[in-house]
N, C-alpha and C positions, 0 to 999 in steps of 0.2 A: 609602299607605292605612292601614297600621298605626299609623303616627303619628297619623292624623286621628281612628282609633278610640280611641286612648289619651287624645288630647286632649278628645274629646267625653265619654269616660268620667269623666274627671276633673271637668270641668266640672259633668257631672250630678251627681256626687257632692257637690261643693261646694254647688250649689243645693239639693240635698236636705238637707244639714246646716243650711243657712241658713233653710229653710222649714219643716222638720219641727216641728210643735207639740210643746212640752214635751221637746224633745231635750236631752241633756246637754250637747252642744255650745253651744247657744243659752243655757242656763242659766249655764254657765261664762263665756260672752263676755258676758252681760249684767252678771254679778257683777263681772268684771274691769274693765269699762267704768266701773261705778258706783265701784268703788275708786279708779280712775285720777282720776275727776272729783273725788272728795272730797280726794284728795292734792293736786291741782292747785288746790285753792280755799283752802288755807291755813285750814282750819277750826280752832276752838279744840280742845285735846286735853283729853278728859275721862277721869277715872279712877274706878273704883267698887270697893267691896268689900262682901262679904255676911258677915253673922254667921250662921253654920249650927249647926243642932242637933248636938250632940255634939262638933263640931269647933271652934267659936268663929269668931273672924275668919279669913277667907281672905286670900290675897295680893291686892294691888291688880290690878285688870284694866283694860286700855285699851280704847277704843271699838271695837266689833265683836266683843269676846271675851266668853266665857261666864262670868258669876259665878254660883256655885252648884253643884248637883250634880244630874245628870239620871240617872233609873233607879234611885235608891236609896231614894225614898220620903222623903228628909230635908227638913224644913221650914227656910225661911230666917226669920230672927227680927229682923234690923236690917239697915240699909244706910247706907254713907256715900258721899258724891260729892264730887269736888273737880275744879276745871278751872283750866287754865293759860291765861291769855289777856293781852293787852296793853292799855295805855292806860286802866286803871281802867274797864273796860266792864262793870262789876258782875259778875254770876255766874250762879248756878243756885240754884233752889229746888225743894223736893221734900216729899212727904208720903206716909205709908203708911196703909192700912186694916190694923188689927191685931185679931186673935181677942179677943173680949170687950170690947175698947176703942173699936172703930170708928176713924173717921179722927182722926189725930193733927194737930197744928198743923204749919204749914209750918216747914221746916229750911232752912238755907243752907249755902253750902260748908264741908265738913268736919264738919258735925254729924251726930249719930246720928238716923236716923229709925228707929222701931221699938222694940224692947226687948231687953235682953240678961238672961241668967240667970232668966228668968221662964217659959221653955218656952211662950211664945205666937207663933204662926205669922203671918207676914205674909201678906195675902190680895190686896191691890190696891196699886197705886202710881201717883202722878202726879208728872210732872216737867217743869219748864219754865225757860228761859232768863230772865234779868231785863235791863232796861236796853237798852243798845245791842246787846248779843249777841242779844237777843230779836228786834231789827229785822233782823238780817243772817243768822242761823242757825237752823237746825231742831235739835231734840233728838227723836230717834225712840228707842223702847224697846218691847221685848216680852219677856213672861214665859212660863216654862213652869209650867203650873198642874197640880196634882194632878188626875189622871183626865182631863184636857183636853189635855195635851202642850203644844207650842209654839202660843201663840195669835198673832193678828195683830199687826201693829205699831201702837202708839199714838203720838201725838207732841204736843209742845207744850202739855203740861198735861192731855191726854186721860187717861182711865183706863185702865189695864191690869191684868188679872187678874180676880177675881170678888168679889162681896160678898154675904152672906146665904147661902151655900152650902157653908160650912165647908171650903173647899178652900184649900191652902197653895200659895203662891209657892216653887218649887223651884230656879228659876235665872232670870237674867234676862240680856238682851243689850241693848246701846246703840250708837248711831252718831249722829254729828253731821254735818250737811251744811249747804250754803249755802242761802239762802231759796229760790233758784230751783230746787232739786232736789225731786223727789217722794219719795213713800215708797220705802224701800229694797225690793229684790226680796223675794218669798216665800222664796227660798233665798239666804240670806246668810251667808258664813264657814262653810259646811258645816252651817248650821242651816237646816232647812226646817219651816215652820209647819204645824200640822195643822188649826188653826182660824183662818177668816178675821177673826172679830171679835176686837177686843184685849181686850174687856171683856164678861163676863155676871154680871147681878145679878138678885136677887129682892126 
């Protein structure tokens, strides 16, 4: 009788963990599954680094990691991206919206988007793969915007950040996925978004 009670209790606890909306267990399971699917898909490896107010260029970050600084009110001023891939599948292009300058022209792998040494904030960004990479993979990215916190995921050329609001990007997170996968979870690599929308403009 005691064994049956224990068995039923364990089963009930497992069911509760699996069905409780918003539970930490579910969030972690969803994120771990997402990581596993990306790892199994052989996606291209993307690296990125940010030029920060006062400190200059930060170290290179890998997909899923945070570039920039959260909680210190520091502006990002420039960004560089590079991608390792096979068989001449082209690469990636990106552009940023800069304080007083608006949208800059598109940059390609390894080039600097934004400005350095001019104390001008980045306010928004657009990123997309090119060529065969664009046919096979997604690039998702989200930004931590001044007074907004972490915003929602943008992908494949969509705008992330703000324009016309004088808000600086303070950090950015990116991830690559196969074309079949949907937007990453709201909570990813210990980063939870505050704002569903990836972009707010005036």
